[in-house]
C-alpha positions as CSV (number, residue, x, y, z in Angstrom):
1,M,0.0,0.0,0.0
2,E,1.3,3.4,-0.9
3,T,0.9,6.6,1.2
4,A,0.8,9.9,-0.6
5,V,3.0,12.5,0.8
6,V,3.6,16.1,-0.3
7,V,7.3,16.7,-0.1
8,H,7.9,20.3,0.6
9,F,10.3,20.7,3.5
10,L,13.9,19.6,3.6
11,C,14.6,20.5,7.2
12,Y,17.6,22.0,8.9
13,F,16.6,23.0,12.4
14,F,18.3,25.9,14.1
15,I,15.2,27.3,15.7
16,P,15.7,29.3,18.9
17,I,13.1,28.6,21.5
18,C,13.1,32.0,23.2
19,W,14.3,35.5,22.8
20,C,14.8,38.2,25.4
21,S,13.2,41.6,25.4
22,G,14.5,43.5,28.4
23,N,13.9,41.2,31.3
24,I,11.0,39.4,29.7
25,V,11.6,36.0,27.9
26,Q,9.1,35.4,25.1
27,A,8.6,32.3,23.1
28,I,9.0,32.4,19.3
29,E,5.9,31.5,17.5
30,L,5.9,28.5,15.1
31,P,3.3,27.4,12.5
32,K,1.1,24.7,14.0
33,Y,1.2,21.1,12.8
34,T,0.2,17.6,13.8
35,L,2.9,14.9,13.8
36,M,1.6,12.1,11.6
37,L,4.6,9.8,11.4
38,S,8.0,9.9,13.1
39,E,10.9,7.7,12.1
40,S,14.6,8.0,13.0
41,D,15.5,9.8,9.8
42,F,12.3,11.8,8.9
43,Q,8.9,13.0,10.0
44,I,5.6,13.5,8.2
45,R,3.8,16.5,9.5
46,L,0.3,17.9,8.7
47,Y,0.6,21.7,8.8
48,N,-2.5,23.9,9.3
49,E,-3.6,26.6,6.9
50,S,-1.4,29.6,7.5
51,T,-0.2,33.0,6.1
52,W,3.4,33.7,5.1
53,I,5.2,36.8,3.8
54,S,7.6,36.0,0.9
55,A,10.6,37.6,-0.9
56,H,11.6,36.4,-4.4
57,V,15.3,36.7,-4.8
58,S,17.0,36.2,-8.2
59,G,20.4,34.6,-7.7
60,T,22.4,31.4,-7.9
61,S,23.6,31.2,-4.4
62,F,21.4,29.7,-1.6
63,Y,23.4,31.6,1.1
64,Q,23.3,35.0,-0.6
65,S,19.6,34.6,-1.6
66,Y,18.7,33.7,2.0
67,K,20.5,36.7,3.4
68,T,19.0,39.2,0.9
69,G,15.4,37.8,1.3
70,F,15.6,37.6,5.1
71,Q,16.7,41.3,5.3
72,R,13.6,42.3,3.4
73,L,11.4,40.2,5.6
74,Y,13.0,41.6,8.7
75,Q,12.2,45.1,7.6
76,Y,8.6,44.1,7.0
77,I,8.1,42.7,10.6
78,H,9.9,45.8,12.0
79,G,7.4,48.2,10.6
80,A,8.0,48.5,6.8
81,N,4.3,47.8,6.1
82,S,1.1,49.7,5.4
83,N,0.3,50.6,9.1
84,S,3.8,50.6,10.5
85,S,3.0,47.5,12.7
86,K,5.8,45.8,14.5
87,M,5.3,42.1,14.5
88,A,6.6,39.3,16.7
89,F,9.6,37.4,15.3
90,T,8.5,33.9,14.1
91,A,10.4,30.8,13.1
92,P,11.3,29.1,10.9
93,A,12.4,31.2,7.9
94,L,12.0,29.1,4.8
95,T,14.0,29.2,1.6
96,S,12.7,27.4,-1.5
97,V,15.4,25.7,-3.5
98,P,14.9,26.0,-7.3
99,S,14.7,22.8,-9.3
100,S,13.8,22.0,-12.9
101,S,10.2,21.2,-12.0
102,S,9.8,23.9,-9.4
103,A,7.6,27.0,-9.6
104,V,10.5,29.0,-8.1
105,G,12.2,29.2,-11.5
106,D,15.7,30.7,-11.6
107,G,15.7,32.2,-8.1
108,Y,14.9,31.5,-4.5
109,I,11.9,32.4,-2.4
110,V,12.5,33.2,1.3
111,R,9.5,33.1,3.5
112,M,8.5,34.0,7.1
113,F,5.5,32.8,9.0
114,I,3.2,35.7,10.0
115,S,2.3,35.7,13.6
116,T,-1.1,34.6,14.8
117,R,-2.1,38.1,15.7
118,F,-1.9,39.1,12.0
119,Q,-2.9,35.8,10.3
120,G,-6.4,37.1,9.4
121,K,-5.4,40.4,7.8
122,P,-1.6,41.0,7.7
123,P,-0.6,44.6,6.8
124,L,0.6,45.1,3.3
125,P,4.3,45.3,2.8
126,N,5.9,48.6,1.6
127,P,6.2,48.4,-2.2
128,E,10.0,48.9,-2.3
129,L,10.4,45.6,-0.4
130,K,8.8,43.7,-3.3
131,L,7.2,41.1,-0.9
132,R,4.1,39.0,-1.3
133,I,1.6,37.7,1.2
134,E,0.8,34.0,0.7
135,K,-2.0,31.9,2.0
136,W,-1.0,28.2,2.5
137,K,-3.6,25.5,2.6
138,T,-3.4,22.6,5.0
139,Q,-0.7,20.2,3.7
140,C,1.2,17.1,4.5
141,I,5.0,17.7,4.5
142,A,8.0,15.3,4.8
143,V,10.8,16.7,7.0
144,R,14.4,15.6,7.3
145,K,16.7,17.1,10.0
146,F,20.4,17.4,9.4
147,S,23.2,18.9,11.4
148,G,25.3,22.0,10.6
149,Y,24.3,24.9,8.5
150,A,22.5,24.7,5.2
151,N,24.7,26.0,2.4
152,D,25.3,25.8,-1.3
153,D,27.5,22.7,-0.9
154,N,25.2,20.5,1.1
155,I,21.5,21.2,0.2
156,N,21.4,19.0,-2.9
157,K,22.9,16.1,-1.0
158,E,20.3,16.5,1.8
159,I,17.5,16.7,-0.8
160,E,18.7,13.4,-2.3
161,A,18.9,11.8,1.2
162,L,15.3,12.8,1.9
163,L,14.1,11.4,-1.4
164,T,16.0,8.1,-0.8
165,T,14.6,7.8,2.7
166,L,11.0,8.3,1.4
167,N,11.5,5.8,-1.4
168,N,12.9,3.3,1.1
169,H,9.7,3.7,3.1
170,S,7.6,3.3,-0.1
171,L,6.1,6.7,0.2
172,T,4.9,8.4,-3.0
173,I,6.0,11.9,-3.7
174,Q,3.4,14.2,-5.2
175,D,5.2,17.5,-5.2
176,T,8.8,18.3,-5.6
177,D,9.3,21.7,-4.1
178,Y,12.2,21.6,-1.6
179,I,12.4,24.1,1.2
180,I,15.1,24.6,3.8
181,L,13.9,25.7,7.2
182,E,16.2,27.8,9.3
């Protein structure tokens, strides 16, 4: 029997749990999901519908594209939006890795989860940032954790490792967008 899985996330976890603001420790908000399957080398997660802010970055370097896109997203959550709202920092930041069958095309897309407070109606980004607000439907995602930092030298190897693991578990891949979580 085959189980259908949407493969979206190749996962590198470096998610801080808390940040300090003065003397107050606040948790960083994460998108909600239900763990459907957990094996030693991967997980299948069902992510709830959510809203994200995204930056398309033309470039050939994962690292440089991530830095450029993240800077624009950071400006947005710090008030570069239609009502100058400052938003809570969320995790993870996502970077779509372009592939031949991907909608990303020749560049990367860096995304940040919009905090729950603004999920219903997020403020529009300032036009000079060239950002888009995206609504994601509920989706099933395969996740592989790996140590170290994601970089141009290791992301393709980690994508192949995830695909091999899923094939070894007889899981069918419906979508081939690969996203690095940081």
